[in-house]
Biopython code that builds the backbone (N, CA, C, O; Angstrom):
import numpy as np
from Bio.PDB.StructureBuilder import StructureBuilder

atoms = [
    (1, "MET", "N", (0.819, -1.177, 0.000)),
    (1, "MET", "CA", (0.000, 0.000, 0.000)),
    (1, "MET", "C", (0.875, 1.259, 0.000)),
    (1, "MET", "O", (0.585, 2.203, -0.734)),
    (2, "ILE", "N", (1.904, 1.287, 0.782)),
    (2, "ILE", "CA", (2.789, 2.444, 0.826)),
    (2, "ILE", "C", (3.520, 2.581, -0.502)),
    (2, "ILE", "O", (3.671, 3.688, -1.018)),
    (3, "LEU", "N", (3.974, 1.463, -1.056)),
    (3, "LEU", "CA", (4.667, 1.527, -2.340)),
    (3, "LEU", "C", (3.734, 1.994, -3.446)),
    (3, "LEU", "O", (4.170, 2.673, -4.375)),
    (4, "GLY", "N", (2.472, 1.644, -3.361)),
    (4, "GLY", "CA", (1.505, 2.090, -4.358)),
    (4, "GLY", "C", (1.376, 3.599, -4.376)),
    (4, "GLY", "O", (1.305, 4.214, -5.440)),
    (5, "ARG", "N", (1.346, 4.197, -3.188)),
    (5, "ARG", "CA", (1.273, 5.654, -3.108)),
    (5, "ARG", "C", (2.584, 6.301, -3.529)),
    (5, "ARG", "O", (2.596, 7.401, -4.080)),
    (6, "LEU", "N", (3.680, 5.612, -3.267)),
    (6, "LEU", "CA", (4.991, 6.151, -3.606)),
    (6, "LEU", "C", (5.201, 6.230, -5.112)),
    (6, "LEU", "O", (5.818, 7.174, -5.605)),
    (7, "PHE", "N", (4.694, 5.246, -5.843)),
    (7, "PHE", "CA", (4.900, 5.186, -7.285)),
    (7, "PHE", "C", (3.680, 5.613, -8.098)),
    (7, "PHE", "O", (3.693, 5.521, -9.326)),
    (8, "ALA", "N", (2.641, 6.072, -7.434)),
    (8, "ALA", "CA", (1.448, 6.534, -8.142)),
    (8, "ALA", "C", (1.759, 7.843, -8.867)),
    (8, "ALA", "O", (2.542, 8.655, -8.373)),
    (9, "PRO", "N", (1.150, 8.050, -10.034)),
    (9, "PRO", "CA", (1.396, 9.313, -10.746)),
    (9, "PRO", "C", (0.814, 10.492, -9.964)),
    (9, "PRO", "O", (-0.128, 10.337, -9.187)),
    (10, "ARG", "N", (1.386, 11.653, -10.185)),
    (10, "ARG", "CA", (0.871, 12.870, -9.558)),
    (10, "ARG", "C", (-0.578, 13.062, -9.985)),
    (10, "ARG", "O", (-0.951, 12.652, -11.084)),
    (11, "PRO", "N", (-1.401, 13.677, -9.142)),
    (11, "PRO", "CA", (-2.819, 13.849, -9.497)),
    (11, "PRO", "C", (-3.035, 14.567, -10.831)),
    (11, "PRO", "O", (-3.943, 14.208, -11.580)),
    (12, "ALA", "N", (-2.223, 15.565, -11.133)),
    (12, "ALA", "CA", (-2.379, 16.283, -12.399)),
    (12, "ALA", "C", (-2.053, 15.383, -13.586)),
    (12, "ALA", "O", (-2.678, 15.486, -14.642)),
    (13, "VAL", "N", (-1.072, 14.502, -13.408)),
    (13, "VAL", "CA", (-0.704, 13.574, -14.484)),
    (13, "VAL", "C", (-1.830, 12.562, -14.705)),
    (13, "VAL", "O", (-2.192, 12.261, -15.843)),
    (14, "ALA", "N", (-2.374, 12.046, -13.614)),
    (14, "ALA", "CA", (-3.497, 11.109, -13.735)),
    (14, "ALA", "C", (-4.694, 11.791, -14.389)),
    (14, "ALA", "O", (-5.380, 11.182, -15.211)),
    (15, "ALA", "N", (-4.951, 13.039, -14.037)),
    (15, "ALA", "CA", (-6.065, 13.782, -14.639)),
    (15, "ALA", "C", (-5.832, 13.997, -16.130)),
    (15, "ALA", "O", (-6.768, 13.897, -16.924)),
    (16, "GLY", "N", (-4.593, 14.290, -16.514)),
    (16, "GLY", "CA", (-4.275, 14.477, -17.937)),
    (16, "GLY", "C", (-4.508, 13.215, -18.734)),
    (16, "GLY", "O", (-5.015, 13.261, -19.855)),
    (17, "ARG", "N", (-4.140, 12.096, -18.160)),
    (17, "ARG", "CA", (-4.366, 10.815, -18.848)),
    (17, "ARG", "C", (-5.859, 10.525, -18.999)),
    (17, "ARG", "O", (-6.304, 10.052, -20.045)),
    (18, "LYS", "N", (-6.632, 10.814, -17.940)),
    (18, "LYS", "CA", (-8.080, 10.595, -18.010)),
    (18, "LYS", "C", (-8.726, 11.525, -19.044)),
    (18, "LYS", "O", (-9.631, 11.122, -19.775)),
    (19, "LEU", "N", (-8.251, 12.766, -19.093)),
    (19, "LEU", "CA", (-8.773, 13.695, -20.093)),
    (19, "LEU", "C", (-8.480, 13.212, -21.503)),
    (19, "LEU", "O", (-9.322, 13.336, -22.393)),
    (20, "TYR", "N", (-7.308, 12.669, -21.708)),
    (20, "TYR", "CA", (-6.960, 12.139, -23.028)),
    (20, "TYR", "C", (-7.919, 11.011, -23.416)),
    (20, "TYR", "O", (-8.447, 10.988, -24.528)),
    (21, "LEU", "N", (-8.136, 10.085, -22.495)),
    (21, "LEU", "CA", (-9.047, 8.971, -22.790)),
    (21, "LEU", "C", (-10.467, 9.473, -23.050)),
    (21, "LEU", "O", (-11.175, 8.926, -23.895)),
    (22, "SER", "N", (-10.876, 10.500, -22.334)),
    (22, "SER", "CA", (-12.193, 11.087, -22.558)),
    (22, "SER", "C", (-12.281, 11.765, -23.917)),
    (22, "SER", "O", (-13.304, 11.669, -24.594)),
    (23, "ALA", "N", (-11.216, 12.449, -24.321)),
    (23, "ALA", "CA", (-11.204, 13.110, -25.629)),
    (23, "ALA", "C", (-11.296, 12.079, -26.744)),
    (23, "ALA", "O", (-12.015, 12.287, -27.722)),
    (24, "VAL", "N", (-10.584, 10.983, -26.609)),
    (24, "VAL", "CA", (-10.632, 9.928, -27.619)),
    (24, "VAL", "C", (-12.033, 9.316, -27.672)),
    (24, "VAL", "O", (-12.574, 9.091, -28.755)),
    (25, "ALA", "N", (-12.616, 9.049, -26.509)),
    (25, "ALA", "CA", (-13.965, 8.473, -26.473)),
    (25, "ALA", "C", (-14.980, 9.430, -27.092)),
    (25, "ALA", "O", (-15.861, 9.002, -27.837)),
    (26, "GLN", "N", (-14.863, 10.706, -26.791)),
    (26, "GLN", "CA", (-15.793, 11.690, -27.347)),
    (26, "GLN", "C", (-15.651, 11.776, -28.860)),
    (26, "GLN", "O", (-16.651, 11.865, -29.573)),
    (27, "ALA", "N", (-14.422, 11.752, -29.354)),
    (27, "ALA", "CA", (-14.182, 11.851, -30.794)),
    (27, "ALA", "C", (-14.701, 10.633, -31.549)),
    (27, "ALA", "O", (-14.891, 10.696, -32.764)),
    (28, "ARG", "N", (-14.929, 9.546, -30.860)),
    (28, "ARG", "CA", (-15.435, 8.328, -31.500)),
    (28, "ARG", "C", (-16.955, 8.259, -31.543)),
    (28, "ARG", "O", (-17.511, 7.273, -32.026)),
    (29, "GLN", "N", (-17.633, 9.284, -31.051)),
    (29, "GLN", "CA", (-19.092, 9.282, -31.043)),
    (29, "GLN", "C", (-19.616, 9.198, -32.478)),
    (29, "GLN", "O", (-19.187, 9.969, -33.336)),
    (30, "PRO", "N", (-20.527, 8.279, -32.742)),
    (30, "PRO", "CA", (-21.034, 8.105, -34.104)),
    (30, "PRO", "C", (-21.688, 9.347, -34.701)),
    (30, "PRO", "O", (-21.705, 9.502, -35.922)),
    (31, "ALA", "N", (-22.218, 10.224, -33.877)),
    (31, "ALA", "CA", (-22.916, 11.410, -34.389)),
    (31, "ALA", "C", (-21.995, 12.288, -35.230)),
    (31, "ALA", "O", (-22.452, 12.905, -36.192)),
    (32, "PHE", "N", (-20.731, 12.359, -34.896)),
    (32, "PHE", "CA", (-19.799, 13.166, -35.686)),
    (32, "PHE", "C", (-19.704, 12.657, -37.125)),
    (32, "PHE", "O", (-19.537, 13.436, -38.064)),
    (33, "TYR", "N", (-19.813, 11.367, -37.276)),
    (33, "TYR", "CA", (-19.649, 10.756, -38.601)),
    (33, "TYR", "C", (-20.971, 10.604, -39.338)),
    (33, "TYR", "O", (-21.032, 10.771, -40.556)),
    (34, "GLU", "N", (-22.021, 10.289, -38.603)),
    (34, "GLU", "CA", (-23.318, 10.046, -39.228)),
    (34, "GLU", "C", (-24.068, 11.343, -39.528)),
    (34, "GLU", "O", (-24.574, 11.527, -40.635)),
    (35, "ARG", "N", (-24.139, 12.240, -38.548)),
    (35, "ARG", "CA", (-24.956, 13.440, -38.699)),
    (35, "ARG", "C", (-24.169, 14.677, -39.111)),
    (35, "ARG", "O", (-24.690, 15.535, -39.822)),
    (36, "LEU", "N", (-22.921, 14.775, -38.671)),
    (36, "LEU", "CA", (-22.162, 15.998, -38.928)),
    (36, "LEU", "C", (-21.207, 15.883, -40.112)),
    (36, "LEU", "O", (-20.566, 16.865, -40.486)),
    (37, "GLY", "N", (-21.108, 14.699, -40.702)),
    (37, "GLY", "CA", (-20.355, 14.538, -41.935)),
    (37, "GLY", "C", (-18.847, 14.448, -41.796)),
    (37, "GLY", "O", (-18.132, 14.632, -42.781)),
    (38, "ALA", "N", (-18.341, 14.169, -40.594)),
    (38, "ALA", "CA", (-16.897, 13.959, -40.452)),
    (38, "ALA", "C", (-16.512, 12.703, -41.237)),
    (38, "ALA", "O", (-17.269, 11.733, -41.282)),
    (39, "THR", "N", (-15.350, 12.729, -41.842)),
    (39, "THR", "CA", (-14.893, 11.604, -42.640)),
    (39, "THR", "C", (-14.533, 10.437, -41.733)),
    (39, "THR", "O", (-13.725, 10.583, -40.816)),
    (40, "ASP", "N", (-15.130, 9.283, -41.986)),
    (40, "ASP", "CA", (-14.838, 8.097, -41.183)),
    (40, "ASP", "C", (-13.662, 7.357, -41.816)),
    (40, "ASP", "O", (-13.827, 6.329, -42.473)),
    (41, "SER", "N", (-12.486, 7.905, -41.601)),
    (41, "SER", "CA", (-11.245, 7.318, -42.094)),
    (41, "SER", "C", (-10.185, 7.530, -41.023)),
    (41, "SER", "O", (-10.438, 8.189, -40.015)),
    (42, "VAL", "N", (-9.013, 6.979, -41.238)),
    (42, "VAL", "CA", (-7.932, 7.164, -40.275)),
    (42, "VAL", "C", (-7.635, 8.654, -40.113)),
    (42, "VAL", "O", (-7.496, 9.144, -38.992)),
    (43, "GLU", "N", (-7.539, 9.365, -41.221)),
    (43, "GLU", "CA", (-7.241, 10.791, -41.166)),
    (43, "GLU", "C", (-8.366, 11.580, -40.507)),
    (43, "GLU", "O", (-8.114, 12.477, -39.703)),
    (44, "GLY", "N", (-9.597, 11.247, -40.847)),
    (44, "GLY", "CA", (-10.748, 11.944, -40.281)),
    (44, "GLY", "C", (-10.843, 11.741, -38.781)),
    (44, "GLY", "O", (-11.104, 12.689, -38.040)),
    (45, "ARG", "N", (-10.636, 10.530, -38.333)),
    (45, "ARG", "CA", (-10.679, 10.257, -36.894)),
    (45, "ARG", "C", (-9.525, 10.953, -36.173)),
    (45, "ARG", "O", (-9.701, 11.484, -35.077)),
    (46, "PHE", "N", (-8.349, 10.947, -36.791)),
    (46, "PHE", "CA", (-7.202, 11.624, -36.189)),
    (46, "PHE", "C", (-7.484, 13.120, -36.045)),
    (46, "PHE", "O", (-7.204, 13.708, -35.000)),
    (47, "GLU", "N", (-8.032, 13.728, -37.083)),
    (47, "GLU", "CA", (-8.340, 15.155, -37.021)),
    (47, "GLU", "C", (-9.374, 15.456, -35.949)),
    (47, "GLU", "O", (-9.266, 16.462, -35.247)),
    (48, "LEU", "N", (-10.365, 14.603, -35.819)),
    (48, "LEU", "CA", (-11.416, 14.849, -34.843)),
    (48, "LEU", "C", (-10.896, 14.709, -33.413)),
    (48, "LEU", "O", (-11.237, 15.521, -32.554)),
    (49, "TYR", "N", (-10.083, 13.697, -33.150)),
    (49, "TYR", "CA", (-9.600, 13.575, -31.779)),
    (49, "TYR", "C", (-8.514, 14.603, -31.497)),
    (49, "TYR", "O", (-8.334, 14.998, -30.346)),
    (50, "THR", "N", (-7.793, 15.042, -32.511)),
    (50, "THR", "CA", (-6.833, 16.136, -32.318)),
    (50, "THR", "C", (-7.580, 17.420, -31.975)),
    (50, "THR", "O", (-7.145, 18.175, -31.105)),
    (51, "LEU", "N", (-8.680, 17.670, -32.637)),
    (51, "LEU", "CA", (-9.495, 18.840, -32.330)),
    (51, "LEU", "C", (-9.938, 18.832, -30.865)),
    (51, "LEU", "O", (-9.865, 19.857, -30.187)),
    (52, "HIS", "N", (-10.392, 17.687, -30.384)),
    (52, "HIS", "CA", (-10.822, 17.585, -28.989)),
    (52, "HIS", "C", (-9.665, 17.864, -28.034)),
    (52, "HIS", "O", (-9.838, 18.568, -27.039)),
    (53, "VAL", "N", (-8.501, 17.324, -28.325)),
    (53, "VAL", "CA", (-7.340, 17.549, -27.457)),
    (53, "VAL", "C", (-6.942, 19.024, -27.472)),
    (53, "VAL", "O", (-6.653, 19.596, -26.421)),
    (54, "VAL", "N", (-6.925, 19.634, -28.637)),
    (54, "VAL", "CA", (-6.541, 21.048, -28.738)),
    (54, "VAL", "C", (-7.518, 21.926, -27.960)),
    (54, "VAL", "O", (-7.097, 22.856, -27.272)),
    (55, "LEU", "N", (-8.796, 21.648, -28.061)),
    (55, "LEU", "CA", (-9.774, 22.435, -27.314)),
    (55, "LEU", "C", (-9.578, 22.286, -25.807)),
    (55, "LEU", "O", (-9.701, 23.259, -25.063)),
    (56, "LEU", "N", (-9.279, 21.089, -25.366)),
    (56, "LEU", "CA", (-8.989, 20.885, -23.941)),
    (56, "LEU", "C", (-7.731, 21.637, -23.518)),
    (56, "LEU", "O", (-7.706, 22.260, -22.456)),
    (57, "LEU", "N", (-6.699, 21.583, -24.336)),
    (57, "LEU", "CA", (-5.452, 22.278, -24.007)),
    (57, "LEU", "C", (-5.665, 23.789, -23.927)),
    (57, "LEU", "O", (-5.122, 24.442, -23.036)),
    (58, "ARG", "N", (-6.438, 24.342, -24.836)),
    (58, "ARG", "CA", (-6.727, 25.787, -24.790)),
    (58, "ARG", "C", (-7.458, 26.155, -23.515)),
    (58, "ARG", "O", (-7.184, 27.190, -22.907)),
    (59, "ARG", "N", (-8.383, 25.308, -23.115)),
    (59, "ARG", "CA", (-9.144, 25.574, -21.884)),
    (59, "ARG", "C", (-8.247, 25.490, -20.660)),
    (59, "ARG", "O", (-8.338, 26.328, -19.764)),
    (60, "LEU", "N", (-7.389, 24.492, -20.616)),
    (60, "LEU", "CA", (-6.506, 24.311, -19.463)),
    (60, "LEU", "C", (-5.446, 25.406, -19.359)),
    (60, "LEU", "O", (-4.996, 25.742, -18.263)),
    (61, "LYS", "N", (-5.058, 25.950, -20.488)),
    (61, "LYS", "CA", (-3.986, 26.953, -20.519)),
    (61, "LYS", "C", (-4.294, 28.157, -19.634)),
    (61, "LYS", "O", (-3.381, 28.769, -19.081)),
    (62, "ARG", "N", (-5.566, 28.498, -19.499)),
    (62, "ARG", "CA", (-5.967, 29.685, -18.735)),
    (62, "ARG", "C", (-6.358, 29.385, -17.298)),
    (62, "ARG", "O", (-6.874, 30.266, -16.611)),
    (63, "GLN", "N", (-6.127, 28.171, -16.827)),
    (63, "GLN", "CA", (-6.659, 27.784, -15.522)),
    (63, "GLN", "C", (-5.640, 27.723, -14.385)),
    (63, "GLN", "O", (-6.014, 27.346, -13.275)),
    (64, "GLY", "N", (-4.390, 28.070, -14.601)),
    (64, "GLY", "CA", (-3.417, 28.098, -13.521)),
    (64, "GLY", "C", (-2.366, 27.010, -13.601)),
    (64, "GLY", "O", (-2.364, 26.211, -14.537)),
    (65, "PRO", "N", (-1.456, 26.975, -12.607)),
    (65, "PRO", "CA", (-0.300, 26.073, -12.678)),
    (65, "PRO", "C", (-0.642, 24.585, -12.624)),
    (65, "PRO", "O", (-0.038, 23.796, -13.352)),
    (66, "GLN", "N", (-1.588, 24.186, -11.788)),
    (66, "GLN", "CA", (-1.928, 22.761, -11.742)),
    (66, "GLN", "C", (-2.583, 22.336, -13.055)),
    (66, "GLN", "O", (-2.353, 21.228, -13.540)),
    (67, "ALA", "N", (-3.390, 23.212, -13.620)),
    (67, "ALA", "CA", (-4.004, 22.912, -14.916)),
    (67, "ALA", "C", (-2.942, 22.837, -16.007)),
    (67, "ALA", "O", (-3.072, 22.061, -16.953)),
    (68, "ALA", "N", (-1.886, 23.649, -15.873)),
    (68, "ALA", "CA", (-0.796, 23.587, -16.851)),
    (68, "ALA", "C", (-0.107, 22.225, -16.796)),
    (68, "ALA", "O", (0.252, 21.667, -17.833)),
    (69, "GLU", "N", (0.076, 21.698, -15.605)),
    (69, "GLU", "CA", (0.676, 20.361, -15.463)),
    (69, "GLU", "C", (-0.262, 19.296, -16.030)),
    (69, "GLU", "O", (0.186, 18.342, -16.667)),
    (70, "THR", "N", (-1.538, 19.460, -15.802)),
    (70, "THR", "CA", (-2.521, 18.534, -16.371)),
    (70, "THR", "C", (-2.504, 18.615, -17.896)),
    (70, "THR", "O", (-2.572, 17.593, -18.580)),
    (71, "GLY", "N", (-2.414, 19.831, -18.420)),
    (71, "GLY", "CA", (-2.344, 20.014, -19.867)),
    (71, "GLY", "C", (-1.103, 19.365, -20.459)),
    (71, "GLY", "O", (-1.159, 18.777, -21.540)),
    (72, "GLN", "N", (0.016, 19.470, -19.752)),
    (72, "GLN", "CA", (1.238, 18.830, -20.238)),
    (72, "GLN", "C", (1.082, 17.310, -20.261)),
    (72, "GLN", "O", (1.531, 16.644, -21.195)),
    (73, "ALA", "N", (0.442, 16.770, -19.223)),
    (73, "ALA", "CA", (0.200, 15.321, -19.182)),
    (73, "ALA", "C", (-0.748, 14.898, -20.306)),
    (73, "ALA", "O", (-0.576, 13.835, -20.904)),
    (74, "LEU", "N", (-1.741, 15.731, -20.585)),
    (74, "LEU", "CA", (-2.659, 15.464, -21.696)),
    (74, "LEU", "C", (-1.898, 15.463, -23.021)),
    (74, "LEU", "O", (-2.078, 14.566, -23.844)),
    (75, "PHE", "N", (-1.060, 16.453, -23.220)),
    (75, "PHE", "CA", (-0.264, 16.535, -24.455)),
    (75, "PHE", "C", (0.686, 15.341, -24.572)),
    (75, "PHE", "O", (0.843, 14.779, -25.656)),
    (76, "ASP", "N", (1.319, 14.953, -23.465)),
    (76, "ASP", "CA", (2.231, 13.806, -23.481)),
    (76, "ASP", "C", (1.498, 12.525, -23.865)),
    (76, "ASP", "O", (2.013, 11.719, -24.640)),
    (77, "ALA", "N", (0.293, 12.338, -23.320)),
    (77, "ALA", "CA", (-0.503, 11.162, -23.668)),
    (77, "ALA", "C", (-0.897, 11.198, -25.142)),
    (77, "ALA", "O", (-0.907, 10.163, -25.808)),
    (78, "TYR", "N", (-1.218, 12.376, -25.647)),
    (78, "TYR", "CA", (-1.580, 12.548, -27.054)),
    (78, "TYR", "C", (-0.401, 12.182, -27.963)),
    (78, "TYR", "O", (-0.584, 11.506, -28.976)),
    (79, "ILE", "N", (0.787, 12.619, -27.605)),
    (79, "ILE", "CA", (1.970, 12.333, -28.418)),
    (79, "ILE", "C", (2.326, 10.841, -28.387)),
    (79, "ILE", "O", (2.736, 10.273, -29.400)),
    (80, "ARG", "N", (2.165, 10.219, -27.224)),
    (80, "ARG", "CA", (2.466, 8.789, -27.126)),
    (80, "ARG", "C", (1.510, 7.995, -27.979)),
    (80, "ARG", "O", (1.601, 6.768, -28.029)),
]
sb = StructureBuilder()
sb.init_structure("model")
sb.init_model(0)
sb.init_chain("A")
sb.init_seg("    ")
for serial, (resi, resn, name, xyz) in enumerate(atoms, 1):
    if name == "N":
        sb.init_residue(resn, " ", resi, " ")
    sb.init_atom(name, np.array(xyz, "f"), 0.0, 1.0, " ", f" {name:<3s}", serial, name[0])
structure = sb.get_structure()
């Protein structure tokens, strides 16, 4: 239990990873492809989930230092 807390990611890093997974899940919503005409291809999906990540990063940029760390973790997850 102590080792788990010792090696657990910082809360901002964990939040950034969760935000990334949420952005990917949101970008996969069928409505974007069926009703809004997004291209259902590798490129189209990449553009849509990149858009979601960029919007999150812009929002986090104005929220202070902890949000900046969360944004960096989100960007790192996006790059990986």
